[in-house]
C-alpha positions in Angstrom: 92.1 94.4 67.1 94.2 97.8 67.7 92.5 100.4 69.9 92.7 104.1 68.8 92.5 106.9 71.4 91.5 110.3 70.0 93.1 113.6 71.1 89.7 114.8 73.3 90.1 111.1 74.9 93.6 111.9 75.5 93.2 115.0 76.9 90.1 114.1 79.1 92.6 111.3 80.5 95.0 113.9 81.5 92.6 116.0 83.0 91.1 113.2 84.7 94.8 112.5 86.3 95.0 116.2 87.5 92.1 116.3 89.0 93.4 112.8 90.9 96.3 114.3 92.0 94.9 117.3 93.4 92.4 115.3 95.4 95.2 113.3 96.8 96.8 117.0 97.5 93.9 118.2 99.4 92.5 115.2 101.1 89.6 114.4 99.1 89.1 110.8 99.9 85.7 109.8 98.7 86.1 111.2 95.1 90.0 109.8 94.9 88.7 106.3 96.0 86.0 106.3 93.1 88.9 107.3 90.8 90.8 104.1 91.6 88.1 101.8 91.8 87.1 103.0 88.6 90.8 101.9 87.3 92.9 104.7 87.8 96.3 103.6 88.9 97.4 103.8 92.8 100.7 104.8 91.6 100.1 107.8 89.5 102.7 110.3 89.9 102.8 114.4 89.0 105.4 115.5 86.5 107.8 115.6 89.4 107.3 112.3 90.5 105.3 112.7 93.5 102.9 110.0 93.8 99.5 110.6 95.0 100.5 108.5 98.2 103.5 111.1 98.7 101.0 114.0 98.2 98.5 112.8 100.7 100.8 111.8 103.1 103.2 115.2 103.2 100.3 117.3 103.2 98.5 115.4 106.2 95.7 113.7 104.9 95.3 110.2 106.8 92.6 108.9 105.3 93.8 109.5 102.0 96.9 107.8 102.3 95.0 105.2 104.1 92.7 104.5 101.4 95.7 104.8 99.0 97.7 101.9 100.6 94.5 100.0 100.7 94.3 100.0 96.8 98.2 99.2 96.4 99.7 102.2 96.3 103.5 101.9 96.8 104.6 102.8 100.1 108.2 103.4 99.0 107.7 105.2 95.9 110.1 107.9 95.4 109.8 111.0 93.7 112.2 112.5 90.9 114.5 113.9 93.6 114.5 110.2 95.7 112.4 111.3 98.6 110.0 108.9 100.0 106.7 109.0 101.8 108.1 108.0 105.0 110.9 110.6 104.5 108.4 113.4 104.0 106.2 112.8 107.1 109.1 112.3 109.3 110.4 115.7 107.8 106.8 117.3 108.3 106.4 115.6 112.2 103.3 113.5 111.1 103.3 110.7 113.9 99.9 109.4 112.8 101.4 108.9 109.3 104.8 107.7 110.2 103.1 105.1 112.1 100.5 104.2 108.8 103.3 103.8 106.6 105.4 101.8 108.8 102.7 99.4 109.2 102.5 98.9 105.1 106.0 98.2 105.4 107.9 101.6 104.3 111.9 101.0 104.2 112.3 102.8 107.4 116.3 103.8 106.5 115.4 104.8 103.0 118.1 107.2 102.0 116.1 110.2 100.9 118.8 111.9 98.9 122.3 112.8 100.2 122.2 109.8 102.2 119.6 111.4 104.6 117.2 108.7 106.3 113.8 109.5 107.5 115.3 109.6 111.2 118.0 111.8 109.7 115.0 114.3 108.7 113.1 114.5 111.8 116.5 114.8 113.5 117.2 118.0 111.5 114.3 119.7 111.7 113.7 118.9 116.0 110.6 115.9 115.1 111.8 114.5 118.5 108.3 112.9 118.9 109.0 111.1 115.8 113.0 110.7 116.2 111.5 108.4 119.4 108.6 106.8 117.1 111.5 105.5 114.3 114.3 104.5 117.3 111.6 102.0 118.8 111.0 100.8 115.3 114.6 99.9 114.8 115.7 102.9 112.3 119.6 102.7 112.0 121.7 105.0 114.2 124.6 103.8 111.8 123.9 105.6 108.6 126.0 108.8 107.6 124.9 111.2 105.1 126.6 112.7 102.8 128.6 115.6 105.0 129.6 112.3 107.3 126.9 113.3 109.9 126.0 110.0 111.2 122.1 109.6 112.2 123.5 109.0 115.7 124.8 112.3 116.0 121.8 114.1 114.7 119.2 112.4 117.1 121.5 113.6 119.6 121.2 117.2 118.3 117.4 116.8 118.0 116.1 118.3 121.2 117.9 121.6 120.2 116.9 121.6 116.7 113.7 121.2 118.4 113.8 124.1 120.8 115.2 126.1 118.0 112.3 125.1 115.4 109.9 126.3 117.9 111.6 129.8 118.9 111.6 130.5 115.5 108.0 129.7 114.8 106.1 132.7 113.6 103.2 134.0 116.1 99.8 134.2 115.2 98.3 137.3 116.3 95.3 135.3 118.0 95.2 135.2 121.7 93.7 132.8 124.5 
């Protein structure tokens, strides 16, 4: 017997998917967990291929990311630009998220586009603590990006990049 899905049901399911992606992006763990428990796929992605895990990790929502991984989210699922959750959090400098993803088997040397690996992203954006964390976990320093720059060179430049990025960050109007 063939199941017929009405236009209204299709529209409602699309709304639920959009809501789930928003929950992942904003870190609303409990309602997202309820949706997954009700059968929503853990690897749901938006129109750009960003999985709920990628959205949760990139926006720094540790509890949501951990819950998604427990529900079977693919730790290495790439978006349409070839980026992985680990590449995103290395760029952002989220040490706790790096640890969580590595604990769940993330590919430490995944090419996130143009030959850029997570340690390269962390290096280029001055995330020295993440660079050290990835080195300790065995990230390759031999890989090269499409410009021919080695991870080793970028890692050596990381402290310089850290100083540059710290200097360029906007100052808040608050004084302590």
